C-alpha positions as CSV (number, residue, x, y, z in Angstrom):
1,M,0.0,0.0,0.0
2,E,1.3,3.4,-1.0
3,S,2.3,5.7,1.8
4,N,0.3,9.0,2.4
5,H,3.6,10.9,2.7
6,L,5.7,11.3,-0.4
7,K,9.4,10.9,0.0
8,P,11.3,14.1,-0.9
9,S,13.4,14.0,-4.0
10,G,17.2,13.7,-4.0
11,I,17.6,17.4,-4.9
12,V,15.3,18.5,-2.1
13,N,17.2,16.3,0.3
14,W,20.5,17.8,-0.8
15,I,19.2,21.3,-0.5
16,G,17.9,20.6,3.0
17,D,21.0,19.0,4.3
18,S,23.9,20.4,2.3
19,V,26.4,22.3,4.4
20,L,27.6,24.1,1.3
21,F,24.1,25.3,0.3
22,K,23.4,26.6,3.8
23,L,26.7,28.5,3.8
24,A,25.7,30.1,0.5
25,I,22.3,31.1,1.9
26,I,24.0,32.6,5.0
27,G,26.4,34.6,2.8
28,F,23.5,35.8,0.7
29,L,21.5,36.7,3.8
30,T,24.5,38.6,5.2
31,L,24.8,40.6,2.0
32,L,21.0,41.2,2.0
33,L,21.2,42.7,5.5
34,L,23.6,45.4,4.1
35,I,20.5,47.1,2.8
36,P,19.0,48.0,6.2
37,S,22.5,48.6,7.5
38,E,22.9,51.3,4.8
39,W,19.5,52.7,5.8
40,I,20.7,53.0,9.4
41,Q,23.9,54.8,8.3
42,S,21.7,57.2,6.3
43,L,19.6,57.8,9.5
44,I,22.8,58.5,11.5
45,R,23.9,61.1,8.8
46,E,20.4,62.6,9.0
47,R,20.6,63.0,12.8
48,Q,24.1,64.5,12.4
49,N,22.8,67.0,9.9
50,R,20.0,67.9,12.2
51,Q,22.5,68.5,14.9
52,E,24.5,70.8,12.6
53,E,21.3,72.7,11.7
54,V,20.5,73.3,15.4
55,L,24.1,74.4,16.0
56,K,23.9,76.8,13.1
57,D,20.5,78.2,14.4
58,I,22.0,78.8,17.8
59,S,25.1,80.4,16.3
60,D,22.9,82.7,14.1
61,K,21.0,83.9,17.1
62,W,24.1,84.3,19.4
63,S,26.9,85.0,16.9
64,S,28.8,82.8,14.5
65,S,32.4,81.9,14.7
66,Q,34.6,85.0,14.7
67,L,37.6,85.9,12.6
68,L,39.6,89.0,13.7
69,Q,41.4,90.8,10.8
70,G,43.6,93.8,10.8
71,P,44.1,96.6,11.4
72,V,45.2,97.9,8.0
73,M,46.0,101.5,7.2
74,I,44.8,102.8,3.8
75,L,46.2,106.0,2.3
76,P,44.5,107.4,-0.9
77,Y,47.1,108.4,-3.5
78,R,46.8,110.5,-6.6
79,I,48.1,109.1,-9.8
80,T,48.0,109.9,-13.5
81,R,47.1,107.1,-15.8
82,Q,47.9,106.9,-19.5
83,I,44.9,105.8,-21.6
84,T,45.0,104.7,-25.3
85,D,41.6,105.0,-27.1
86,A,40.4,102.8,-30.1
87,S,42.1,105.2,-32.6
88,G,45.4,104.9,-30.8
89,K,45.3,108.4,-29.4
90,I,47.1,108.6,-26.0
91,S,45.6,110.7,-23.2
92,R,46.2,111.1,-19.5
93,E,43.7,111.3,-16.7
94,D,44.0,111.8,-12.9
95,A,42.8,108.9,-10.7
96,I,42.9,107.8,-7.0
97,T,44.5,104.6,-5.9
98,N,45.4,103.4,-2.4
99,V,48.5,102.6,-0.5
100,Y,47.9,99.6,1.9
101,I,50.1,99.4,5.0
102,L,50.2,96.4,7.4
103,P,51.3,96.5,11.1
104,D,54.9,96.1,11.9
105,K,54.0,94.5,15.2
106,L,50.6,93.0,16.0
107,N,49.9,91.8,19.5
108,I,46.6,90.2,20.5
109,S,45.7,89.0,23.9
110,S,42.3,87.1,24.4
111,H,40.5,85.7,27.4
112,I,37.6,83.5,26.4
113,E,34.8,82.2,28.5
114,P,32.8,79.5,26.7
115,E,29.5,78.1,27.7
116,I,27.1,75.4,26.5
117,R,23.7,76.3,25.1
118,H,21.0,73.6,24.8
119,R,18.3,73.1,22.2
120,G,16.4,69.9,22.8
121,I,18.8,67.0,22.9
122,F,21.6,69.0,21.1
123,D,24.3,71.2,22.6
124,A,26.3,74.1,21.1
125,V,29.4,75.9,22.4
126,V,29.2,79.7,22.5
127,Y,31.6,82.1,24.1
128,N,32.3,85.6,25.3
129,A,35.8,87.0,24.5
130,K,37.6,90.0,25.8
131,M,40.4,91.0,23.4
132,S,43.2,93.5,23.7
133,V,45.0,94.4,20.4
134,S,48.1,96.7,20.1
135,G,51.0,97.3,17.8
136,N,52.3,99.8,15.3
137,F,52.4,100.4,11.6
138,T,55.5,100.5,9.5
139,P,56.9,103.8,8.1
140,L,55.9,104.5,4.5
141,E,58.4,103.0,2.1
142,L,58.7,106.0,-0.3
143,E,61.8,105.0,-2.3
144,K,60.9,101.3,-2.5
145,S,57.3,102.0,-3.6
146,G,58.1,105.1,-5.8
147,I,55.5,107.1,-3.9
148,S,55.6,110.9,-3.9
149,P,54.5,112.2,-0.4
150,E,52.8,115.3,-1.9
151,K,50.4,113.1,-3.8
152,I,49.1,111.3,-0.7
153,L,45.7,112.4,0.6
154,W,46.7,112.4,4.3
155,D,43.4,113.8,5.4
156,K,41.5,110.9,3.8
157,A,43.4,108.2,5.6
158,K,41.6,105.1,6.9
159,V,42.4,102.4,9.5
160,V,40.3,99.3,8.9
161,I,39.5,96.4,11.2
162,G,37.7,93.3,10.0
163,L,35.3,91.1,12.1
164,S,33.4,88.2,10.5
165,D,30.2,88.7,12.4
166,L,29.5,92.2,13.7
167,K,26.4,90.9,15.6
168,G,28.9,89.6,18.2
169,L,30.1,93.1,19.2
170,K,29.0,93.9,22.8
171,N,30.5,97.4,22.9
172,N,31.2,100.3,20.7
173,P,35.0,100.0,20.3
174,T,37.4,102.9,20.0
175,I,40.9,102.9,18.5
176,Q,43.8,104.8,20.0
177,L,46.1,105.9,17.2
178,D,49.1,108.0,18.1
179,N,47.6,108.9,21.6
180,R,44.3,110.0,20.1
181,Q,41.0,108.2,20.5
182,Y,38.8,107.5,17.5
183,A,35.3,106.0,17.5
184,V,34.9,103.0,15.2
185,E,32.1,102.9,12.7
186,P,31.0,100.3,10.1
187,D,31.8,101.0,6.5
188,F,29.2,100.3,3.8
189,T,31.0,102.0,0.9
190,S,32.9,100.4,-1.9
191,L,35.7,99.3,0.5
192,D,36.1,95.6,0.1
193,L,39.1,94.9,2.2
194,F,37.4,92.6,4.7
195,T,33.9,90.9,4.8
196,N,32.8,93.4,7.4
197,N,34.8,96.6,7.7
198,L,35.1,98.8,10.9
199,I,36.9,102.0,10.2
200,I,38.3,105.2,11.7
201,L,39.1,108.3,9.7
202,P,42.2,109.9,11.2
203,D,43.4,113.2,9.7
204,L,47.2,112.6,9.2
205,S,47.8,115.9,7.4
206,K,49.9,117.2,10.3
207,E,51.8,114.0,11.1
208,R,52.4,112.9,7.5
209,N,53.7,109.7,9.0
210,T,52.5,106.1,9.1
211,A,54.8,104.8,11.9
212,L,52.0,105.2,14.4
213,A,51.1,103.1,17.5
214,F,47.6,101.7,17.8
215,S,45.6,99.9,20.5
216,F,42.0,98.9,21.0
217,N,39.8,96.5,23.1
218,L,37.0,94.3,21.8
219,D,34.3,92.6,23.9
220,L,32.5,90.2,21.6
221,R,30.5,87.0,21.4
222,G,31.0,84.1,19.1
223,S,30.5,80.4,18.8
224,T,32.4,77.2,18.0
225,E,35.7,78.8,17.1
226,L,37.8,82.0,17.2
227,N,40.3,82.8,14.4
228,F,42.9,85.4,13.6
229,L,44.5,86.6,10.4
230,H,48.3,86.9,10.3
231,L,48.8,90.5,9.1
232,G,51.7,91.8,11.2
233,K,55.3,91.7,10.2
234,S,55.5,90.0,13.6
235,T,52.2,88.6,14.9
236,D,52.0,87.5,18.6
237,V,48.7,86.1,19.8
238,T,47.8,84.8,23.2
239,V,44.6,82.9,24.0
240,K,43.5,81.8,27.5
241,S,40.3,80.0,28.3
242,S,38.6,77.8,30.9
243,W,37.7,75.3,28.1
244,A,39.4,71.9,28.5
245,D,38.8,70.5,25.0
246,P,40.4,72.9,22.4
247,S,41.4,72.1,18.9
248,F,44.0,74.4,17.3
249,T,43.2,75.1,13.7
250,G,44.9,76.6,10.7
251,R,48.4,76.4,9.3
252,Y,50.1,77.6,12.4
253,L,50.2,75.7,15.7
254,P,50.8,77.4,19.0
255,E,54.1,77.2,20.8
256,D,54.0,74.8,23.8
257,P,50.2,75.0,24.6
258,K,49.1,74.1,28.1
259,I,45.9,72.1,28.4
260,D,44.4,70.6,31.6
261,Q,41.0,70.2,33.2
262,R,41.0,73.8,34.3
263,G,41.4,75.1,30.7
264,F,44.1,76.0,28.3
265,S,46.5,78.7,27.3
266,A,48.2,79.0,23.9
267,Q,50.6,81.5,22.2
268,W,51.4,82.0,18.6
269,K,54.5,83.9,17.4
270,I,54.5,84.2,13.7
271,P,57.1,86.1,11.5
272,F,56.1,87.7,8.2
273,F,58.0,85.0,6.2
274,N,54.9,82.8,6.5
275,R,52.7,85.5,4.8
276,P,51.7,85.4,1.1
277,Y,51.6,89.2,0.8
278,P,54.0,92.2,1.3
279,Q,54.1,94.7,4.1
280,Q,53.0,97.6,1.8
281,W,51.4,97.7,-1.7
282,I,49.5,99.9,-4.1
283,A,46.2,98.9,-5.5
284,D,42.8,100.4,-6.4
285,N,40.9,97.9,-4.3
286,T,42.2,94.9,-2.4
287,S,40.3,92.0,-0.8
288,L,41.7,90.3,2.2
289,H,38.6,88.5,3.2
290,T,38.0,84.7,2.9
291,S,35.5,83.6,0.2
292,T,32.9,80.9,-0.2
293,E,35.0,80.0,-3.2
294,P,38.6,79.7,-2.0
295,E,40.0,79.6,-5.5
296,A,38.7,83.1,-6.0
297,V,40.8,84.5,-3.1
298,H,44.2,85.8,-4.1
299,P,46.9,87.9,-2.4
300,P,46.8,91.6,-3.1
301,T,49.4,92.2,-5.8
302,E,50.7,90.5,-8.9
303,N,54.2,90.3,-7.3
304,V,53.0,87.7,-4.8
305,D,52.5,84.0,-5.8
306,Q,48.9,83.9,-6.9
307,G,48.6,80.2,-6.1
308,R,48.8,80.9,-2.3
309,K,45.5,81.2,-0.6
310,L,44.6,83.8,2.0
311,E,43.1,81.0,4.1
312,E,46.7,79.8,4.7
313,T,47.2,82.7,7.1
314,V,44.2,82.1,9.2
315,F,44.7,80.3,12.6
316,G,43.0,80.0,15.9
317,V,41.2,77.6,18.2
318,K,38.0,75.5,18.0
319,F,36.0,74.7,21.1
320,L,35.1,71.0,20.8
321,L,32.3,69.4,22.6
322,P,33.6,66.2,24.3
323,I,30.6,64.4,22.7
324,D,31.1,62.6,19.4
325,Q,28.3,60.0,19.5
326,Y,27.4,60.4,15.9
327,Q,31.0,59.8,14.7
328,K,31.3,56.7,17.0
329,T,27.9,55.4,16.1
330,M,28.7,55.7,12.4
331,R,32.0,53.9,12.8
332,T,30.2,51.2,14.7
333,A,27.6,50.8,12.0
334,K,30.3,50.4,9.4
335,Y,31.3,47.2,11.2
336,S,27.7,45.8,10.9
337,F,28.6,43.5,8.0
338,L,31.5,42.0,10.0
339,I,29.5,41.4,13.2
340,I,26.5,39.9,11.4
341,L,28.8,37.6,9.3
342,L,30.8,36.4,12.3
343,T,27.6,35.9,14.3
344,F,26.0,33.8,11.6
345,L,29.2,31.7,11.2
346,S,29.4,31.2,15.0
347,L,25.8,30.0,15.0
348,F,26.5,27.8,12.0
349,F,29.4,26.1,13.8
350,T,27.3,25.7,16.9
351,E,24.8,23.8,14.7
352,L,27.5,21.5,13.5
353,L,29.1,20.9,16.8
354,Y,25.9,20.1,18.7
355,K,24.1,18.5,15.7
356,K,21.1,20.9,16.1
357,K,19.6,22.5,13.0
358,V,18.5,26.2,12.9
359,H,16.1,27.2,10.2
360,I,17.1,29.9,7.8
361,L,14.1,32.0,8.9
362,Q,15.6,32.0,12.4
363,Y,18.8,33.4,10.9
364,V,16.8,36.2,9.4
365,L,15.2,37.1,12.7
366,I,18.7,37.1,14.4
367,G,20.0,39.3,11.6
368,A,17.0,41.7,12.1
369,A,17.8,41.9,15.8
370,M,21.4,42.7,15.1
371,T,20.4,45.4,12.6
372,I,17.9,47.0,15.0
373,Y,20.8,47.1,17.5
374,Y,22.2,50.1,15.7
375,T,19.0,52.1,15.9
376,L,19.0,51.5,19.6
377,L,22.6,52.6,19.8
378,L,21.8,55.8,17.9
379,A,18.7,56.6,19.9
380,F,20.2,56.0,23.4
381,S,23.5,57.7,22.5
382,E,21.6,61.0,22.0
383,R,20.3,60.8,25.5
384,I,23.0,59.1,27.7
385,G,26.1,59.3,25.6
386,F,27.8,56.7,23.4
387,N,29.5,54.5,26.0
388,G,26.3,54.0,28.1
389,A,24.2,53.5,24.9
390,Y,26.7,50.9,23.6
391,L,26.5,49.0,26.9
392,L,22.7,49.1,27.0
393,A,22.2,48.2,23.4
394,S,24.8,45.4,23.4
395,V,23.5,43.7,26.6
396,S,19.9,43.9,25.3
397,T,20.9,42.4,22.0
398,V,23.1,39.6,23.5
399,L,20.3,38.6,25.9
400,L,17.7,38.6,23.2
401,I,19.6,36.5,20.8
402,S,20.9,34.1,23.5
403,T,17.4,33.6,24.8
404,F,16.2,32.9,21.3
405,I,19.1,30.4,20.7
406,A,18.2,28.7,24.0
407,M,14.6,28.2,22.8
408,L,15.9,26.8,19.5
409,L,18.6,24.4,20.7
410,K,17.1,23.5,24.1
411,S,20.6,23.1,25.6
412,R,22.3,25.3,28.1
413,K,26.0,24.8,27.1
414,P,25.8,26.0,23.4
415,V,23.8,29.0,24.6
416,L,26.5,30.0,27.0
417,I,29.2,29.5,24.4
418,F,27.3,31.5,21.8
419,G,26.5,34.3,24.2
420,T,30.2,34.5,25.2
421,I,31.2,34.7,21.5
422,L,28.6,37.4,20.8
423,T,29.7,39.4,23.8
424,T,33.4,39.1,22.7
425,F,32.4,40.5,19.3
426,Y,30.8,43.6,20.8
427,I,33.7,44.2,23.2
428,F,36.1,43.8,20.3
429,I,34.2,46.5,18.2
430,F,34.0,48.8,21.2
431,V,37.7,48.7,21.8
432,I,38.4,49.4,18.1
433,I,36.0,52.4,18.2
434,Q,37.8,53.9,21.3
435,L,41.3,53.5,19.8
436,Q,42.7,55.9,17.3
437,D,46.3,55.2,16.4
438,Y,46.1,51.5,17.2
439,A,42.7,50.6,15.8
440,L,44.0,49.1,12.6
441,I,46.6,46.8,14.2
442,F,44.2,45.8,17.0
443,G,41.4,45.0,14.5
444,S,43.7,43.1,12.1
445,V,45.1,40.9,15.0
446,G,41.5,40.3,16.2
447,L,40.3,39.2,12.8
448,F,43.4,37.0,12.3
449,L,42.7,35.2,15.6
450,T,39.0,34.8,14.7
451,V,39.8,33.2,11.4
452,A,42.4,31.0,13.1
453,V,39.8,29.7,15.6
454,M,37.3,29.0,12.8
455,M,40.0,27.1,10.8
456,F,40.8,25.0,13.9
457,L,37.1,24.2,14.5
458,S,36.5,23.4,10.9
459,A,39.4,21.0,10.9
460,K,38.0,19.1,13.8
461,M,34.6,18.5,12.2
462,D,33.3,15.6,10.2
463,W,31.8,17.4,7.1
464,N,30.4,14.1,5.8
465,R,28.3,13.3,8.9
466,Q,24.6,12.3,8.8
467,P,22.1,15.0,8.1
468,L,20.9,17.0,11.1
469,T,17.4,16.8,12.5
470,E,15.6,20.1,12.6
471,E,14.4,21.2,16.0
472,Q,10.7,21.3,16.3
C-alpha cells in the first residue's frame, strides 16, 4: 500500500542537508542585510545633519564663529594714468588709488569664557571673548614704492579692522592711534578689504607719517571657534580659556600650549616670512577676506605668488564638545557586516558541533535583531552618551539572541558559548572604536585570531556526517 507521505526527491534532500548550500544562503542573507545597514547609516547622517542645523541656528542667534582681521592703514594716493583709445590716441587722466600698509608688530591677547547652550537634545558651544589688540604700523616706504609724499591724501586716511560677524560686538569700540581716540564705525561704501569693515578716519595731514602706534579692546560674542588673520610683520597672539577641549586650527600651531581640566593657554609667534603678501602695496581695491569660493581668493598684488590662498594665514582655536556620539555610532555601524557575518558563522558552527539544526528564517530574525541594535545605539547615545548606549544596546541584543538560541537548541551549554562569543564580538568592536592610532593593528590581529579559531574548528569537524534533524 502506498504511503500517504511522499518521500522528498534527492535534490530537495541535498538542499535541506547540504552544508555548502546553507553556507551560501548565510552569505546571501548577510549581503542582503547590508541594505538595512545602509539605511541606518543614512539615519545617522540625517541626525548628524539635524545637529548641525541646530548648532547653526544657535550660532545665528548668538553670533557665529569670529575671525579678527587687521588693522590695516589705507592712504588714498593721486596718480596719473595713460589711456589709449580705439584710434590709438594717448591721453592722460587723474585717478585715485590706495596705499595699503600692514602692522609692523601685531599683539593680540584674548581671554575666552565658553558656555554650552542647549536646544532639545543638542548642545552648542558659544563664548564671550575679551580681546586686547596693540601694535604699530611701519613707516611709509617712499623709495621702494616710488611714492611721492605730496600726492598722498593724508586727510583721507583710513584704518580698517575686519570682524566676520558684527552681531557679536558687545561694545562700541574705539581705537587709540598716536595717543588720540577715534570712534569706530561700520563702513558700507565700496571698500572691500574685509567681509565686514570697521573703520576710523584719522586726519594725518599734520603728522604725514604712518609709523604710528595703535591699540583697542574688543568685547565680543562668538560660537564654536575664534580665528585670527596673520597680518603683522611680527604677529603675537595669546589665548586663554577655561575650556578643557580645544582644537587648534589653521596652518600655524601654538608654541607649547598648556591644556588641563582647568582650561588651556596658547601662544602663537609668527614672522612675516609665513605670509603670502607684502608689508605695503599699491592697488585700487584689495580684498583680504575669505570667500565661499577659496580659489577666487588671491593675495593683493601680482608680485605675490597667486597660487597661495589667503586661508593659509588664518589660525585659531576651535571649542570642541567632548561628545562625538554620531561619529562613533557611524564607525560602529560600518562594522555591521562583519559582526553579522561572524555571528552567523558562529551559529552555524554551533549547529555543526551540537548537531542541532537552525532554520534559515531564524537566521533572518537574528539578523534583524542585530540590525535594530544600531537604531537602539543611535537613539540612546543622543540621551545618555555613546558609552552608556553601547553597553545598554549590546547587553539587550546579546540577551535577546541568547534567549532565542536557548529556545531553539534546548541546551544550556551552546547558549553560554554562543552568548560569550557574541559578547566578545561587541567588546572587540567597542575597543576598536575607542582606539585611534592602534585601531588598525588591533582590528587586524583580532580578525586574524577569529579566522584561526574558525579554521581550527572546521578541521575538527566531520563534514560528511549524517544530516541534522531540525528542532521542532
